[in-house]
C-alpha positions as MATLAB code, in Angstrom:
seq = 'MKILFNTLLVILLLIAIRPASYAQNQEVDERLRQVLKKFPEADLNKDGKLEREELEQYKKMRQGSRGGKRNDASSEITPTHQEVKYGKHEKQAFDIWLAKPTDGKKTPLVIYIHGGGFRGGDKKRVSAAWVKSYLDQGISFASMNYRLSDVGPYPMMMNDAARGLQYIRSKAGEWNLDSKRIACFGGSAGAGISLWLAFHDDLADEKSKDPIARQSTRIVAAATLSGQATYDLRTFRQWFEVPNLKPHPAMAAFYGLRDQEDWESERVLKLMEDASAITHLDKDDVPVFMTYGKGDSPVD';
ca = [
      26.934  -10.471  -19.346;
      29.649  -10.154  -16.703;
      28.048   -6.986  -15.335;
      24.657   -8.689  -15.224;
      26.132  -11.714  -13.457;
      27.859   -9.524  -10.859;
      24.681   -7.550  -10.238;
      22.627  -10.699   -9.823;
      25.256  -11.944   -7.392;
      24.773   -8.766   -5.371;
      21.024   -9.365   -5.455;
      21.496  -12.902   -4.125;
      23.636  -11.581   -1.284;
      21.063   -8.934   -0.464;
      18.281  -11.489   -0.227;
      20.368  -13.557    2.161;
      20.735  -10.644    4.582;
      18.518  -10.768    7.675;
      19.062   -7.510    9.599;
      19.134   -7.788   13.371;
      19.482   -4.108   14.251;
      18.491   -0.638   13.143;
      21.985    0.005   11.752;
      21.817   -3.145    9.671;
      18.349   -2.178    8.463;
      19.756    1.135    7.254;
      22.611   -0.610    5.470;
      20.262   -2.998    3.670;
      17.952   -0.140    2.698;
      20.893    1.746    1.196;
      21.954   -1.300   -0.811;
      18.417   -1.722   -2.061;
      18.449    1.906   -3.216;
      21.673    1.299   -5.121;
      20.256   -1.784   -6.844;
      17.129    0.190   -7.760;
      19.275    2.815   -9.515;
      20.824    0.132  -11.722;
      17.632   -1.858  -12.231;
      14.599    0.486  -11.963;
      12.426   -2.249  -13.502;
      12.903   -4.228  -10.262;
      10.404   -1.848   -8.643;
       7.487   -4.082   -9.575;
       4.762   -2.047   -7.864;
       6.190    1.254   -9.167;
       6.141    3.003   -5.789;
       9.683    4.315   -6.103;
      11.059    2.057   -3.361;
      12.593   -1.404   -3.690;
      11.549   -4.013   -1.130;
      13.298   -7.311   -0.572;
      10.198   -9.226   -1.665;
      10.235   -7.328   -4.977;
      13.954   -7.993   -5.349;
      13.476  -11.707   -4.856;
      10.628  -11.785   -7.349;
      12.655   -9.766   -9.866;
      15.598  -12.159   -9.463;
      13.346  -15.100  -10.275;
      11.969  -13.285  -13.299;
      15.477  -12.603  -14.619;
      16.547  -16.176  -14.023;
      13.485  -17.366  -15.899;
      14.141  -15.059  -18.850;
      17.786  -16.140  -19.058;
      16.656  -19.746  -19.275;
      14.285  -18.909  -22.102;
      11.242  -19.858  -20.024;
       8.338  -17.878  -18.636;
       8.658  -17.276  -14.942;
       5.237  -18.508  -13.910;
       3.738  -21.652  -12.471;
       1.738  -22.451  -15.611;
       4.970  -22.901  -17.598;
       5.951  -25.760  -15.271;
       2.603  -27.161  -14.164;
      -0.233  -26.829  -16.654;
      -3.393  -25.445  -15.023;
      -6.461  -27.627  -15.211;
      -8.321  -24.537  -16.424;
      -6.422  -21.463  -17.627;
      -7.594  -17.876  -18.124;
     -11.050  -18.602  -16.744;
     -13.072  -15.396  -17.106;
     -15.303  -14.232  -14.263;
     -15.973  -10.833  -15.880;
     -15.646   -8.965  -19.170;
     -12.336   -7.178  -18.475;
      -9.113   -8.983  -19.423;
      -7.912   -8.823  -15.809;
     -11.034  -10.532  -14.500;
      -9.603  -14.018  -14.838;
      -7.924  -16.802  -12.883;
      -5.970  -20.018  -13.407;
      -6.847  -23.100  -11.385;
      -5.049  -26.364  -10.710;
      -7.381  -29.107   -9.461;
      -5.889  -31.621   -7.036;
      -6.564  -35.328   -7.354;
      -9.239  -36.246   -4.797;
      -8.436  -38.860   -2.182;
     -11.037  -41.448   -1.194;
     -13.560  -39.745   -3.440;
     -13.634  -36.639   -1.236;
     -13.974  -33.084   -2.483;
     -10.759  -31.048   -2.361;
     -10.263  -27.850   -0.373;
      -9.012  -24.810   -2.291;
      -6.417  -22.085   -1.723;
      -6.659  -18.882   -3.786;
      -3.531  -16.782   -4.351;
      -4.130  -13.039   -4.896;
      -1.098  -11.200   -6.244;
       0.356   -7.949   -4.909;
       1.676   -4.846   -6.661;
       0.252   -1.787   -4.926;
      -3.120   -2.286   -6.664;
      -1.432   -0.981   -9.842;
       0.785   -3.862  -10.944;
       1.382   -7.584  -10.624;
      -0.112  -10.600  -12.330;
      -1.436  -14.046  -11.451;
       1.241  -15.633  -13.664;
       3.964  -14.716  -11.177;
       2.806  -17.281   -8.638;
       5.485  -19.753   -7.597;
       5.342  -23.214   -9.169;
       6.699  -24.584   -5.877;
       3.662  -23.219   -4.057;
       1.263  -24.795   -6.533;
       3.017  -28.168   -6.359;
       3.138  -28.112   -2.559;
      -0.629  -27.708   -2.287;
      -1.430  -30.203   -5.024;
       0.798  -32.787   -3.303;
      -1.337  -32.352   -0.185;
      -4.584  -32.841   -2.084;
      -5.444  -29.134   -2.022;
      -6.541  -27.393   -5.209;
      -4.934  -24.044   -6.072;
      -6.095  -20.947   -7.942;
      -4.250  -17.755   -8.889;
      -6.453  -14.675   -9.266;
      -6.155  -11.498  -11.318;
      -8.255   -8.394  -10.706;
      -8.623   -4.962  -12.288;
      -5.993   -2.436  -11.214;
      -6.176    1.209  -10.174;
      -5.559    2.433  -13.734;
      -9.062    1.128  -14.470;
     -10.821    2.391  -11.356;
     -10.611    2.942   -7.589;
     -11.600    0.945   -4.528;
     -13.793   -1.094   -3.995;
     -13.331   -2.438   -7.537;
     -10.312   -4.620   -6.678;
     -11.907   -6.226   -3.636;
     -15.202   -6.738   -5.452;
     -13.377   -8.386   -8.348;
     -11.688  -10.892   -6.044;
     -15.016  -11.546   -4.348;
     -16.689  -12.139   -7.718;
     -13.885  -14.482   -8.763;
     -14.374  -16.409   -5.527;
     -18.109  -16.614   -6.167;
     -17.505  -17.878   -9.699;
     -15.232  -20.635   -8.400;
     -17.843  -21.600   -5.818;
     -20.442  -21.852   -8.561;
     -18.178  -24.470  -10.216;
     -17.555  -26.441   -7.014;
     -19.727  -29.374   -8.073;
     -18.226  -29.593  -11.545;
     -14.649  -29.234  -10.264;
     -15.055  -31.454   -7.196;
     -14.224  -28.613   -4.775;
     -15.294  -28.374   -1.150;
     -17.036  -24.993   -1.279;
     -16.948  -24.736    2.535;
     -13.143  -25.016    2.689;
     -11.691  -22.115    0.701;
      -8.858  -19.902    1.956;
      -7.024  -16.940    0.424;
      -3.476  -15.616    0.676;
      -1.225  -13.024   -0.950;
       1.408  -10.368   -0.469;
       1.063   -6.593   -0.170;
      -2.124   -5.625   -2.065;
      -3.037   -9.302   -2.330;
      -2.674   -9.525    1.427;
      -5.024   -6.574    1.864;
      -7.640   -8.158   -0.386;
      -7.305  -11.500    1.427;
      -7.826   -9.816    4.816;
     -10.740   -7.803    3.462;
     -12.455  -10.995    2.290;
     -11.690  -12.686    5.617;
     -13.293   -9.944    7.701;
     -15.967   -8.410    5.467;
     -19.605   -9.423    5.763;
     -20.811  -11.872    3.142;
     -21.471  -10.138   -0.183;
     -23.825  -12.865   -1.419;
     -27.117  -11.554   -2.771;
     -29.590  -14.341   -2.122;
     -32.338  -12.564   -4.092;
     -30.233  -12.020   -7.214;
     -31.286  -13.576  -10.513;
     -27.584  -14.188  -11.159;
     -26.653  -17.598   -9.684;
     -23.024  -16.526   -9.229;
     -24.010  -13.451   -7.212;
     -25.937  -15.732   -4.851;
     -22.716  -17.547   -3.882;
     -21.021  -16.761   -0.570;
     -17.829  -14.664   -0.364;
     -16.833  -15.990    3.065;
     -13.585  -17.941    3.458;
     -12.252  -20.165    6.258;
      -8.826  -18.519    6.698;
      -6.403  -15.984    5.208;
      -2.625  -15.664    5.169;
      -0.543  -12.612    4.295;
       3.003  -11.523    3.495;
       3.727   -7.856    4.281;
       0.014   -7.133    4.585;
      -1.613   -3.967    5.916;
      -4.501   -4.247    8.346;
      -5.604   -0.731    7.433;
      -5.390    1.639    4.485;
      -6.633    4.563    6.582;
      -3.990    7.305    6.739;
      -5.493    8.623    9.978;
      -4.974    5.260   11.673;
      -1.329    5.055   10.611;
      -0.677    8.563   11.924;
      -2.282    7.677   15.237;
      -0.579    4.284   15.636;
       2.909    5.617   14.923;
       2.393    9.070   16.430;
       3.525   10.775   13.224;
       0.833   13.379   12.458;
       2.421   14.416    9.144;
       2.967   10.897    7.809;
       2.536   10.989    4.036;
       0.279    8.536    2.182;
       1.844    5.733    0.160;
       2.263    6.770   -3.516;
      -0.096    4.003   -4.648;
      -2.987    5.238   -2.513;
      -3.947    8.277   -4.609;
      -4.942    6.065   -7.543;
      -6.413    3.427   -5.206;
      -8.880    6.004   -3.881;
      -9.281    7.790   -7.216;
      -8.108   11.096   -5.750;
      -9.602   13.832   -7.917;
      -8.052   17.121   -9.025;
      -7.871   19.577   -6.134;
      -9.301   16.935   -3.766;
      -7.425   16.393   -0.532;
      -7.101   13.443    1.837;
      -9.587   15.018    4.260;
     -12.508   15.063    1.840;
     -15.586   13.233    3.086;
     -15.509   10.864    0.119;
     -11.896    9.803    0.655;
     -12.305    9.460    4.420;
     -15.240    7.085    3.920;
     -13.303    5.051    1.362;
     -10.242    4.828    3.641;
     -12.372    3.466    6.457;
     -14.254    0.969    4.323;
     -11.137   -0.251    2.472;
      -9.396   -1.166    5.735;
      -9.820   -4.800    6.695;
      -9.616   -3.984   10.405;
     -12.800   -1.901   10.079;
     -14.771   -5.064    9.337;
     -13.139   -7.280   11.973;
     -15.334   -8.813   14.672;
     -15.076  -11.725   17.080;
     -16.764  -14.174   14.715;
     -14.274  -13.759   11.867;
     -11.900  -16.432   10.614;
      -8.259  -16.900   11.724;
      -5.430  -15.219    9.826;
      -1.673  -15.838    9.674;
       0.432  -12.736    8.942;
       4.182  -12.700    8.180;
       6.680   -9.918    7.499;
      10.107   -9.993    5.849;
      11.556   -6.856    7.437;
      12.572   -6.141   11.018;
      11.173   -3.321   13.111;
      12.377    0.150   12.167;
      11.404    3.684   13.213;
       8.565    5.394   11.330;
       9.128    9.042   10.448;
];
């Protein structure tokens, strides 16, 4: 117990660090590597590298387990509707907390989409403080799951989130939601999905016999934490002038890289372009708010 307490104390100190220089960035990165050696399970997205956001989330999970409680919002604030299925797979589900309407008006909605490199994460890890903050402002809140890359490649994840959004819209009348005021936010992979929804053309199929498929997938805004505007390896190499920059470990499964297939195959190149939110950006798209927890550092 003493060792665990001391390690958690180190974690708390690490989270408090805000590097102001390259040297400090290197020092923090080294400390993160040392913590990862002791607690490999802290690498929540399983990419082999520990980020401060993961460390903070892991700390909260450990604190929750020590208190004998689940570390998720639903353990503190009961969702109005829990494990609502929008598809047949177990991951095609969301929780939703409906705010109390004021003056008989319909409530706007914020949808949280979790991160995890498209291969981990869960809607249950959403912060109870976030949920409460929105509910206190009369804004309903949903936390969305989607199928991960162990099930299939892009565009499955984005299409799942879009379908979940459409399902919620189909319930707007029943749940007293303002279907024209829906925004999305998330971190890492959830940020990428939120941006993709913000910039992509509407996926509604007005001629479909399925009433859910006829619903719009457009949102009014998106917010991101540590989000990527592109998942195109060529773009990263060009932006940072590093022609041999390696792809992120999570991207092979995200694109369903086949045996003997390389990153220059026509199939993968098309997927990389289409998966990147910036590809779909035009002047008529909605505003976004993007934040990052790390300072600038050289790319090699």
